[in-house]
N, C-alpha and C positions, 0 to 999 in steps of 0.2 A: 503495501500499497502506500503511497505517495508519503511523505511528511507535509503534513497543515501549515500553510503561511501562514504567519503573523502578519497583521495591521495595526499598527498607532491609530485609534481613529480620534485622539483628543490628544495633543502634547502642551503644555504651558512651558515652551522654554525660559522664560521669566523665573518665571517660581522653582524648579528644577535649580536652574543655576544658585536661587536664594538658598534653597534648601544646602545645596552642596557648600556654598562660599557661607553660610550659618554657623555651616558643625563644623570647616575644616576635613571638608574630605576630601582627597588627594586622589583626581583623575590620574593611575599611570599613565609616565612619560613615558614612550615608547624610541628605541632608539630604530633609524632608519640609514639600513646600507644603500648604497648607490655608486655604480662602478664607475669610476671613472675612467675616463676611454682621451688619451691625448697625445700630441708628439711624443711626450716625454715618458709614455708607456701605460700599460693600468694601473690599479688600485684601487683599493677597497677603504673610501671613507665614510666614516663612523660620526652622522649628525646627530647627536641627542637633542631631537626635538619632539615634541609632540606630535604625535600622527591624527589627522581630523577621525573624532569616532563616531561609532551611527548612534544613534538614536537607541539600539538597542544597549550599544554597549553602556554607554551613559546607563542606563535606566538600571540594568543588570549590577553595573559598579555600585549605584548606590544603594542598592538594595541590601546589597553584603555588604558595605559600608556602615549601613543602619542595620543592620537585622537586629539588636536590639532594641531598638528603638521604636521601629513600624512592627503594630501589633495585630493579629488579624483574629486575635481570641477576645470578639465581646460579650462574651459573661464576664468580661475582668473588674472590676469594682473602679480600678483606677480611671482616671479620669484619661480618654485617650487624644491624642496628639497629631499624630501619626500613624496612620493603616492601611493594610491592605485588605483586599477581598477578592471577591469575584462574583458579580451576579449579572441579573436583565436589567438594564440604566431604560431610562425613559429621558429626552432632551425639550428641554424646551427655552422659547426667549425670555428672560424673566420681563415682565413688565413694569419699567418704574415709571416714577411718578417725579425725579430731577427733581427735588428742592431740597433734600437731607443737606447738614454742614458737610459731611463727608458722600461724596456722591462717588457712583461708580462711573467711570468714565470713557466705555465705550459699551457696545450692545452685548449683551451679559447671556448666558447660559444659566440654567438652571438645571440639573441634572438630579436625578433619583433612584439611588438602589435600596434594595430594601433587601434583611436575611433575617437570618431563626436562626438566631442561634442554637448548641448542644442544649439547654436547657431552655427550650423552647421561647424564652422570649424573643420577641420581634425588632429589630432595629431598622432605624429609615437617615437614610445619608443622605441629605441635603445639601449638593455642592454646586459653586458659584463660580464661572470663571469666563472668558472672552470667546465671545461666539467664534472668532476667528481663529481658537485653538482648537477645533474640529479643521481638522484635514481632509482635504478633498471634495468640499459642499461647500455651496456661496449660496447661503440663505436669502431669500427674494426680500425686499425692503417693507413687500406690502404680502396681509398674507388676506386671503379671500374671505375669511370671516372675522367676526370678531365676537367678545366673550365678556367673561366674569375678569375682573383683576380684583385684587386685595386691596384694601384701605389703607393694612398695615404694611403695604408694601413702602412707602418711607421709613418705617422704622426699619426695614429688614435690611434695606438698599445700607444702611446705618452703619447698621449692625456688621453686614458685610466687606464695606468699607473700609469700615474700621479695624475690621478681623477681629470679631469677638467681641470689640471694649462697649460695656456697658457707659451711658451718659455721662458724665462727671456730673459731681455734685451742686456745681457753680451752675448747669445746664435748669432747664426749667420745668423739664419730663423730667428729673433721675429717677424724681419719689416715684413713679409710675410705671418705672419699670422693671414687666415680671418677666421673667428666664422663660418660664413652662410657656407664657402667653405666646413670646415672640416662636418659640419653636415650632408650639403646634400652630402657629398661622404661617410658616412658613414650610412646615410639612403641606398644610392644604392649599397651598400655592404653588408646589412642586407636583400634587396628585390631580388638583382643582381645577385651577389657571386655566380660562378661556371659554372654559362649559358657559351656555346659554337656555340652552332645556332642560328637564328634571335629570339632578344629577346619575340620576340611574340606568337614560339613555345614552350614559357617555361612558358607563363602568367599563371595563376592558375594549376601547375603543379609543384610543391617543388620537388618532387618525380623522374624530370628529371634532376633536378641543381648539379654538384657536391659539395659536403661538407654537405648540411642540411641534419639534422640531424633527426627532430620530427617536426610533430605538435599535438597541443592540442588544449584542450575548454579550459581555466584556469577561471577558477570561481570567484578567487583572484590572486592576483599578488602584492607583495608591496618593491616596490624598492627606492632606495635611488638615486637622481640625481646629476650628473657631473655638465652637462650644461644645460639649458635648452634657446633654440633657435628659435625665428623668425623669419622664412622667410622675408627678407624685399619687398611687395608687388612691383609682374616688377620688381624683379631683374631681375629673373628663367623662362627661357622656356622650360617646358617639354615636347613639345608637340613630340618629339620622346622616350618619355619614357612613355606608357601608366599609369605604377606603381605610378609612382611617380608625376602624376598628381594632383595638390589639395594639394602637400606638402604644409603645414603654421606653424607647430608649433613639431620640432625637439626637445625629451630629449634624451639624453646621458647619461648612467649610471650604475647600477649593481642593480640584484637582488637583494632580501634579501628571498624571496621565491614565489613559484608557485605553487597553489595547483587547484585540480579539481574535481568539484563532477560528473563527467562525464568520468570516467575513458575509456569508450566504443569509447570514440571520440578520443581516443590519435592513430596519425598512424607513424611508423616509416619510412621512407628517407634509410637509412643507409645498407652498403649488402646487402643483397639477394634479399633485399628491394627495392635499387635505378632502377631507370627508364633508359635504355641511348635512348638515339635518334636515327634510326637510320640513316647509313651515309647518305643514300640519305634524309634524313631530314635535316643531316646539309647546312647551305648556310652561306658565309662570311657576316661577322658584320661590317656594318659601322663604321668607327670610333665616327660617332657625336652619335650613341647610346652610347656609354659608355662615352660621354662628353656633357651631355644637356649644352645647352650656356646660356650664362646669358645675360638677353637685352644691358649692358653694351656692349655686344660685347666677353668677357672675355671667358674663358672656364674652366671648372671645372678639378682637374688633373684622371686623365684616368684610 
């Protein structure tokens, strides 16, 4: 059987280089031998210099150097900072509102991955990065359908742009910052942003949601985590939102890369691949479907 060919669907050169620099990772310099032929005869010139490294080499070297820091066991009680895993992932364009103090400077992808640990706990990853880091895809500026965007988008953008920092005490909204609320809102954006009919009509159909870009089987992802949030048992009631049922631990961060060994699994949803629900299928969506109740009677931002 022929060996499968791998492909990096997403690669953040900036973040990879940042992690390398911040952690003192030395990529091996290679000695390149070149044969010098000239009037004076032949000779072997050993020029010590870095050979241009492939994406794969850089990734493998980084994983090897940081093997004690990259966590793949999501059952651990330790706060996660650098993680590795494999999962089906969905990519969509994060709909920014554009007025927080800390703003994302480019079109931004929100990538959702979900896994169930050995102990049966659900873990959701909501990863944010530049759409330009998708390899081989040009995302159209216009989407043929429009849909729901979260009123919590500015707070999410602020959190991501500041790499997980909570508002400072000097900021007027610092006292209202709730880590669990913003994590729930972020997961809701990753799962439901762009819906315009009853949520059940969109279940399992990302191609019907506005702003979704693609889905594929990620053989490996490596991500830097800004916020590791465990939801308080009994605090949240997601009975009206099936896709949120069972949410337990939410990781918010940025992907270094996503690689697949199953290129045939890639599904694009944007442009001509977007599937619009017919007008007869559209139903008014009650507010509670966008505002899951907390057990204490409060609500998440809609």
